[in-house]
KEFI-855148 format. One record per atom (N, C-alpha, C): residue in one letter; chain; atom name; x, y, z. Coordinates in Angstrom, 2 decimals. Layout:
N
{rec A, A, CA, {X, Y, Z}};
...
END
This chain:
89
{rec M, A, N, {0.96, -1.46, -0.34}};
{rec M, A, CA, {0.23, -0.57, 0.08}};
{rec M, A, C, {0.35, 0.77, 0.11}};
{rec G, A, N, {0.46, 2.67, -0.53}};
{rec G, A, CA, {1.04, 4.06, -0.70}};
{rec G, A, C, {1.04, 4.57, 0.48}};
{rec K, A, N, {2.20, 5.34, -0.01}};
{rec K, A, CA, {1.47, 6.42, 1.56}};
{rec K, A, C, {0.40, 6.84, 1.72}};
{rec G, A, N, {-0.19, 7.14, 3.01}};
{rec G, A, CA, {-1.71, 7.57, 3.23}};
{rec G, A, C, {-2.67, 6.57, 2.89}};
{rec N, A, N, {-2.79, 5.15, 2.14}};
{rec N, A, CA, {-3.64, 4.70, 2.04}};
{rec N, A, C, {-3.94, 4.02, 2.92}};
{rec F, A, N, {-4.53, 3.21, 4.01}};
{rec F, A, CA, {-5.26, 2.29, 4.85}};
{rec F, A, C, {-5.78, 2.06, 4.65}};
{rec K, A, N, {-5.83, 0.27, 5.01}};
{rec K, A, CA, {-6.98, -0.46, 4.22}};
{rec K, A, C, {-7.13, -1.23, 5.55}};
{rec L, A, N, {-8.62, -1.56, 6.39}};
{rec L, A, CA, {-9.46, -1.67, 7.50}};
{rec L, A, C, {-9.93, -2.86, 7.16}};
{rec E, A, N, {-9.62, -4.39, 8.05}};
{rec E, A, CA, {-10.29, -5.00, 7.87}};
{rec E, A, C, {-11.05, -5.83, 9.55}};
{rec V, A, N, {-11.58, -5.65, 9.13}};
{rec V, A, CA, {-12.34, -6.49, 10.80}};
{rec V, A, C, {-13.09, -7.24, 11.05}};
{rec I, A, N, {-12.65, -8.90, 10.93}};
{rec I, A, CA, {-13.23, -9.62, 11.36}};
{rec I, A, C, {-13.85, -10.03, 12.77}};
{rec G, A, N, {-15.70, -10.40, 12.65}};
{rec G, A, CA, {-16.49, -10.40, 13.80}};
{rec G, A, C, {-15.85, -9.07, 15.26}};
{rec M, A, N, {-15.89, -8.31, 14.60}};
{rec M, A, CA, {-16.39, -6.74, 15.33}};
{rec M, A, C, {-17.16, -6.03, 15.61}};
{rec D, A, N, {-17.21, -5.39, 16.71}};
{rec D, A, CA, {-18.99, -4.25, 16.99}};
{rec D, A, C, {-18.63, -3.34, 15.27}};
{rec P, A, N, {-19.70, -3.37, 14.52}};
{rec P, A, CA, {-19.37, -2.61, 13.49}};
{rec P, A, C, {-19.71, -0.47, 14.66}};
{rec E, A, N, {-20.56, -1.04, 15.18}};
{rec E, A, CA, {-20.09, 0.72, 15.93}};
{rec E, A, C, {-19.01, 0.75, 16.14}};
{rec L, A, N, {-18.65, 0.06, 16.38}};
{rec L, A, CA, {-16.88, 0.04, 16.57}};
{rec L, A, C, {-15.94, 0.51, 15.91}};
{rec V, A, N, {-16.01, -0.03, 15.04}};
{rec V, A, CA, {-15.19, -0.42, 14.20}};
{rec V, A, C, {-15.17, 0.56, 13.24}};
{rec E, A, N, {-16.30, 2.07, 13.47}};
{rec E, A, CA, {-16.39, 2.89, 13.16}};
{rec E, A, C, {-15.64, 3.94, 13.54}};
{rec A, A, N, {-16.06, 3.41, 14.95}};
{rec A, A, CA, {-15.59, 5.07, 15.49}};
{rec A, A, C, {-14.10, 4.64, 15.85}};
{rec V, A, N, {-13.51, 3.34, 15.52}};
{rec V, A, CA, {-11.88, 3.55, 15.27}};
{rec V, A, C, {-11.77, 4.31, 14.01}};
{rec A, A, N, {-12.26, 4.00, 12.90}};
{rec A, A, CA, {-12.51, 4.63, 11.87}};
{rec A, A, C, {-12.63, 5.99, 11.86}};
{rec R, A, N, {-13.02, 6.88, 12.42}};
{rec R, A, CA, {-13.33, 7.91, 12.68}};
{rec R, A, C, {-12.06, 8.33, 13.30}};
{rec K, A, N, {-11.65, 7.88, 14.27}};
{rec K, A, CA, {-10.56, 8.27, 15.36}};
{rec K, A, C, {-9.64, 8.17, 14.29}};
{rec V, A, N, {-8.76, 7.15, 13.79}};
{rec V, A, CA, {-7.91, 6.79, 12.51}};
{rec V, A, C, {-7.36, 8.28, 11.55}};
{rec I, A, N, {-9.35, 8.42, 10.94}};
{rec I, A, CA, {-9.41, 9.41, 9.85}};
{rec I, A, C, {-8.72, 11.07, 10.96}};
{rec E, A, N, {-9.28, 11.52, 11.84}};
{rec E, A, CA, {-8.89, 12.79, 13.06}};
{rec E, A, C, {-7.40, 12.53, 13.43}};
{rec L, A, N, {-6.72, 12.18, 13.30}};
{rec L, A, CA, {-5.48, 11.83, 13.62}};
{rec L, A, C, {-4.52, 11.74, 13.09}};
{rec T, A, N, {-4.97, 11.11, 11.22}};
{rec T, A, CA, {-4.07, 11.34, 10.53}};
{rec T, A, C, {-4.54, 11.86, 9.38}};
{rec G, A, N, {-5.63, 12.28, 9.14}};
{rec G, A, CA, {-6.46, 13.12, 7.92}};
{rec G, A, C, {-6.18, 12.05, 7.11}};
{rec Q, A, N, {-6.45, 10.73, 7.36}};
{rec Q, A, CA, {-6.16, 10.77, 5.54}};
{rec Q, A, C, {-7.92, 8.82, 5.99}};
{rec E, A, N, {-7.85, 8.79, 4.69}};
{rec E, A, CA, {-8.95, 8.08, 4.92}};
{rec E, A, C, {-10.11, 6.71, 5.15}};
{rec I, A, N, {-10.37, 5.58, 5.23}};
{rec I, A, CA, {-9.43, 4.88, 5.21}};
{rec I, A, C, {-10.55, 4.15, 4.22}};
{rec K, A, N, {-9.69, 3.16, 3.45}};
{rec K, A, CA, {-10.37, 2.21, 2.30}};
{rec K, A, C, {-11.21, 0.93, 3.04}};
{rec S, A, N, {-12.32, 0.16, 2.29}};
{rec S, A, CA, {-12.43, -0.35, 2.86}};
{rec S, A, C, {-12.40, -1.20, 1.96}};
{rec P, A, N, {-11.94, -2.71, 2.25}};
{rec P, A, CA, {-11.86, -3.66, 1.25}};
{rec P, A, C, {-12.40, -3.96, 0.26}};
{rec E, A, N, {-14.12, -4.35, 0.71}};
{rec E, A, CA, {-14.96, -4.42, -0.48}};
{rec E, A, C, {-15.31, -3.36, -1.56}};
{rec E, A, N, {-15.18, -2.34, -0.71}};
{rec E, A, CA, {-15.43, -0.91, -1.39}};
{rec E, A, C, {-14.81, 0.38, -1.70}};
{rec V, A, N, {-14.94, 1.13, -3.04}};
{rec V, A, CA, {-13.94, 1.92, -3.12}};
{rec V, A, C, {-15.05, 3.17, -2.45}};
{rec I, A, N, {-13.82, 3.93, -2.10}};
{rec I, A, CA, {-14.99, 5.75, -1.61}};
{rec I, A, C, {-14.41, 6.95, -2.46}};
{rec Y, A, N, {-15.14, 7.83, -2.81}};
{rec Y, A, CA, {-14.77, 8.42, -3.53}};
{rec Y, A, C, {-15.43, 9.24, -2.82}};
{rec T, A, N, {-14.83, 10.90, -3.32}};
{rec T, A, CA, {-15.15, 12.14, -2.58}};
{rec T, A, C, {-16.30, 12.63, -4.35}};
{rec V, A, N, {-16.02, 14.03, -3.07}};
{rec V, A, CA, {-17.03, 14.70, -4.64}};
{rec V, A, C, {-16.86, 15.11, -5.80}};
{rec E, A, N, {-15.73, 15.53, -5.42}};
{rec E, A, CA, {-14.96, 16.30, -6.60}};
{rec E, A, C, {-14.82, 14.67, -8.01}};
{rec Q, A, N, {-14.09, 13.78, -7.08}};
{rec Q, A, CA, {-14.19, 13.15, -8.45}};
{rec Q, A, C, {-15.62, 11.97, -8.89}};
{rec V, A, N, {-16.52, 11.95, -8.19}};
{rec V, A, CA, {-18.15, 12.15, -8.71}};
{rec V, A, C, {-18.09, 12.49, -9.92}};
{rec A, A, N, {-18.81, 13.43, -9.29}};
{rec A, A, CA, {-18.78, 15.14, -10.70}};
{rec A, A, C, {-17.66, 14.70, -11.49}};
{rec D, A, N, {-16.18, 14.45, -11.43}};
{rec D, A, CA, {-15.42, 14.13, -13.12}};
{rec D, A, C, {-16.04, 13.28, -13.96}};
{rec I, A, N, {-16.47, 11.69, -12.95}};
{rec I, A, CA, {-16.65, 10.60, -13.34}};
{rec I, A, C, {-17.70, 10.51, -14.01}};
{rec T, A, N, {-19.39, 11.48, -13.52}};
{rec T, A, CA, {-20.12, 11.33, -13.67}};
{rec T, A, C, {-20.18, 12.70, -15.07}};
{rec K, A, N, {-19.48, 13.56, -15.04}};
{rec K, A, CA, {-19.69, 15.13, -15.70}};
{rec K, A, C, {-20.04, 16.01, -15.52}};
{rec V, A, N, {-20.73, 15.56, -14.17}};
{rec V, A, CA, {-21.19, 17.38, -13.59}};
{rec V, A, C, {-20.65, 17.77, -13.43}};
{rec S, A, N, {-21.35, 19.02, -12.86}};
{rec S, A, CA, {-20.02, 20.15, -11.89}};
{rec S, A, C, {-20.18, 19.36, -10.77}};
{rec I, A, N, {-19.43, 19.65, -9.60}};
{rec I, A, CA, {-19.63, 19.45, -7.91}};
{rec I, A, C, {-20.39, 20.02, -6.90}};
{rec Q, A, N, {-21.09, 21.10, -7.99}};
{rec Q, A, CA, {-22.19, 22.42, -7.24}};
{rec Q, A, C, {-23.45, 20.76, -7.24}};
{rec T, A, N, {-23.53, 20.08, -8.25}};
{rec T, A, CA, {-24.74, 20.14, -8.40}};
{rec T, A, C, {-24.40, 18.57, -8.07}};
{rec I, A, N, {-23.23, 17.32, -7.88}};
{rec I, A, CA, {-23.25, 16.16, -7.00}};
{rec I, A, C, {-23.83, 16.44, -5.52}};
{rec R, A, N, {-23.22, 18.15, -5.30}};
{rec R, A, CA, {-23.31, 18.09, -3.73}};
{rec R, A, C, {-25.10, 18.62, -3.53}};
{rec N, A, N, {-25.74, 19.06, -4.72}};
{rec N, A, CA, {-27.12, 19.40, -4.72}};
{rec N, A, C, {-27.74, 18.15, -4.18}};
{rec H, A, N, {-27.51, 16.72, -5.17}};
{rec H, A, CA, {-27.87, 15.79, -5.52}};
{rec H, A, C, {-27.92, 15.01, -3.43}};
{rec I, A, N, {-26.93, 15.37, -2.87}};
{rec I, A, CA, {-26.45, 14.70, -2.14}};
{rec I, A, C, {-27.55, 15.34, -1.19}};
{rec K, A, N, {-27.12, 16.77, -0.85}};
{rec K, A, CA, {-28.82, 17.60, -0.20}};
{rec K, A, C, {-30.47, 17.56, -0.35}};
{rec N, A, N, {-31.01, 16.77, -1.61}};
{rec N, A, CA, {-31.71, 16.59, -2.28}};
{rec N, A, C, {-32.13, 14.10, -1.68}};
{rec G, A, N, {-30.53, 14.14, -1.75}};
{rec G, A, CA, {-31.24, 12.41, -1.64}};
{rec G, A, C, {-30.84, 11.60, -2.72}};
{rec V, A, N, {-30.63, 11.98, -3.63}};
{rec V, A, CA, {-30.49, 11.53, -4.84}};
{rec V, A, C, {-29.37, 10.59, -4.79}};
{rec L, A, N, {-27.92, 11.28, -4.06}};
{rec L, A, CA, {-27.52, 10.81, -4.53}};
{rec L, A, C, {-26.93, 10.14, -2.36}};
{rec K, A, N, {-26.42, 9.01, -2.28}};
{rec K, A, CA, {-26.63, 8.76, -1.32}};
{rec K, A, C, {-24.96, 8.94, -1.08}};
{rec A, A, N, {-24.24, 9.51, 0.49}};
{rec A, A, CA, {-23.04, 10.29, 0.73}};
{rec A, A, C, {-23.08, 10.12, 2.03}};
{rec H, A, N, {-22.21, 9.75, 2.56}};
{rec H, A, CA, {-21.77, 10.14, 4.46}};
{rec H, A, C, {-20.47, 11.08, 4.67}};
{rec K, A, N, {-21.15, 11.38, 5.41}};
{rec K, A, CA, {-19.73, 12.98, 5.96}};
{rec K, A, C, {-18.61, 12.17, 6.90}};
{rec V, A, N, {-17.53, 12.04, 6.50}};
{rec V, A, CA, {-16.50, 11.98, 7.70}};
{rec V, A, C, {-15.89, 12.81, 8.31}};
{rec G, A, N, {-15.50, 13.24, 9.26}};
{rec G, A, CA, {-15.08, 14.73, 9.74}};
{rec G, A, C, {-15.63, 15.54, 8.54}};
{rec H, A, N, {-15.45, 16.35, 7.44}};
{rec H, A, CA, {-15.40, 17.32, 7.15}};
{rec H, A, C, {-16.59, 17.38, 5.44}};
{rec P, A, N, {-15.15, 16.28, 4.39}};
{rec P, A, CA, {-15.37, 15.79, 3.20}};
{rec P, A, C, {-16.80, 15.01, 3.42}};
{rec W, A, N, {-17.36, 14.73, 2.13}};
{rec W, A, CA, {-18.10, 13.68, 2.13}};
{rec W, A, C, {-17.95, 12.38, 0.90}};
{rec Q, A, N, {-18.07, 10.76, 1.43}};
{rec Q, A, CA, {-17.57, 10.49, 0.79}};
{rec Q, A, C, {-18.96, 9.94, 0.53}};
{rec I, A, N, {-18.98, 9.45, -0.92}};
{rec I, A, CA, {-19.41, 8.03, -2.11}};
{rec I, A, C, {-19.23, 7.34, -2.11}};
{rec K, A, N, {-19.71, 6.10, -1.40}};
{rec K, A, CA, {-19.38, 4.74, -2.06}};
{rec K, A, C, {-19.61, 4.27, -3.31}};
{rec E, A, N, {-18.70, 3.22, -3.83}};
{rec E, A, CA, {-18.90, 2.76, -4.76}};
{rec E, A, C, {-20.69, 2.14, -5.62}};
{rec S, A, N, {-21.14, 1.23, -4.87}};
{rec S, A, CA, {-21.99, 0.51, -4.36}};
{rec S, A, C, {-23.05, 1.52, -4.84}};
{rec N, A, N, {-22.95, 3.28, -4.51}};
{rec N, A, CA, {-24.66, 4.07, -4.06}};
{rec N, A, C, {-23.65, 5.02, -5.29}};
{rec L, A, N, {-22.88, 4.80, -5.51}};
{rec L, A, CA, {-22.62, 6.68, -7.51}};
{rec L, A, C, {-23.11, 5.03, -8.62}};
{rec K, A, N, {-22.70, 4.21, -8.57}};
{rec K, A, CA, {-23.62, 2.85, -9.55}};
{rec K, A, C, {-24.75, 2.86, -9.56}};
{rec T, A, N, {-26.08, 2.64, -8.27}};
{rec T, A, CA, {-26.74, 3.27, -8.28}};
{rec T, A, C, {-27.54, 4.29, -8.59}};
{rec Y, A, N, {-26.18, 5.56, -8.70}};
{rec Y, A, CA, {-26.82, 6.78, -8.89}};
{rec Y, A, C, {-26.85, 7.20, -10.86}};
{rec M, A, N, {-25.83, 6.86, -11.11}};
{rec M, A, CA, {-25.80, 5.92, -12.49}};
{rec M, A, C, {-26.47, 5.66, -13.27}};
{rec N, A, N, {-27.16, 4.83, -12.30}};
{rec N, A, CA, {-28.02, 3.78, -12.86}};
{rec N, A, C, {-29.10, 4.86, -12.93}};
{rec G, A, N, {-29.72, 5.94, -11.93}};
{rec G, A, CA, {-30.38, 6.07, -12.04}};
{rec G, A, C, {-32.00, 5.47, -10.89}};
{rec E, A, N, {-31.27, 5.09, -9.59}};
{rec E, A, CA, {-32.95, 3.86, -9.21}};
{rec E, A, C, {-33.20, 4.84, -8.04}};
END
C-alpha cells in the first residue's frame, strides 16, 4: 500500500466500534480508510466521473438523490451508491 492509504479489515467486531476506530484514525492521520470491499469517492471524483458540476453532486446529496456520508468535513460516496446513482435507481 502506498503512503496515506489505509485498509481496515475487521472480522467479528462490533460495527459501531469499527466506525469509532475509523473516525479516530481519520482524525489523527487526516487520511481516509478504504474498505477492502468497496472504493470510496469524493464529491470532486464523482463530479469528474459523471461529467456534472461539483455543485450538482452536492445538491443531489443534499436532496437525497445520491447517498453519501460525511466523515469529518468531506463527503464520501461509496462505489455502490455511485453505481445506483448512475443507473438512475
